[in-house]
C-alpha positions as CSV (number, residue, x, y, z in Angstrom):
1,M,-19.9,-11.4,-302.7
2,Q,-17.5,-12.0,-300.2
3,E,-21.2,-11.4,-298.2
4,H,-21.4,-14.9,-299.0
5,I,-18.5,-16.3,-299.9
6,T,-15.4,-16.5,-297.1
7,E,-11.6,-16.8,-298.2
8,A,-11.2,-19.9,-297.6
9,D,-13.7,-21.1,-299.9
10,M,-12.3,-19.1,-302.3
11,K,-9.2,-19.7,-301.1
12,E,-10.7,-23.8,-302.0
13,F,-12.5,-22.9,-305.1
14,M,-9.2,-21.0,-307.1
15,K,-6.5,-24.2,-305.4
16,F,-9.1,-26.7,-307.6
17,N,-9.4,-24.7,-310.0
18,R,-6.3,-24.5,-311.1
19,S,-6.2,-27.6,-312.0
20,G,-9.3,-28.4,-314.1
21,A,-9.4,-27.9,-318.0
22,Q,-11.1,-24.5,-317.5
23,A,-9.4,-22.7,-315.2
24,N,-8.6,-20.1,-318.4
25,Y,-12.7,-19.7,-317.6
26,V,-12.7,-18.4,-314.0
27,L,-11.6,-14.8,-314.0
28,P,-13.5,-13.6,-317.1
29,W,-16.0,-15.4,-316.0
30,V,-15.6,-13.8,-312.5
31,C,-15.8,-10.7,-314.1
32,D,-18.6,-11.5,-316.7
33,G,-21.1,-8.4,-316.2
34,A,-19.2,-6.5,-313.2
35,D,-18.6,-2.9,-313.3
36,E,-14.9,-1.5,-314.3
37,A,-13.5,-0.9,-310.6
38,V,-14.0,-5.1,-310.2
39,Q,-12.9,-6.2,-313.1
40,T,-10.2,-3.8,-312.3
41,S,-9.3,-4.9,-308.7
42,V,-9.7,-9.3,-310.3
43,W,-7.6,-8.6,-312.9
44,G,-5.2,-6.5,-310.7
45,M,-4.3,-9.7,-309.4
46,I,-1.9,-10.5,-312.0
47,P,1.0,-8.9,-312.1
48,A,1.2,-5.8,-314.9
49,P,3.7,-7.9,-317.8
50,V,1.9,-10.5,-317.6
51,R,-2.0,-8.9,-317.6
52,V,-1.0,-7.2,-320.4
53,F,-1.0,-10.4,-322.0
54,L,-3.7,-12.6,-320.3
55,R,-6.7,-10.9,-319.9
56,P,-7.4,-10.5,-324.1
57,Q,-6.4,-14.0,-324.4
58,L,-8.7,-15.2,-322.0
59,T,-11.2,-13.1,-321.7
60,K,-11.6,-14.3,-325.8
61,K,-11.1,-17.8,-324.8
62,Y,-14.0,-17.9,-322.5
63,D,-16.5,-16.0,-324.6
64,K,-16.7,-18.2,-327.4
65,F,-16.8,-20.7,-324.5
66,S,-19.7,-18.8,-323.1
67,R,-21.7,-18.1,-326.9
68,E,-20.7,-22.4,-327.5
69,C,-22.9,-22.8,-324.8
70,G,-26.2,-20.6,-325.9
71,V,-24.6,-18.5,-322.0
């Protein structure tokens, strides 16, 4: 991903998505299909106490959204 998307692009993407109605799907979407090292890195951006609570909750919501969209 780093070969195609600059850090500035990613910051703009995150800034836009933080205020979006579906902002909770961004991290699970990034991790969808990724290997364990990538998933660990992505979720590692969130402090451990928060991550323990959020990761399963957001992943469950993303999975439901994906099924409903037929993805």
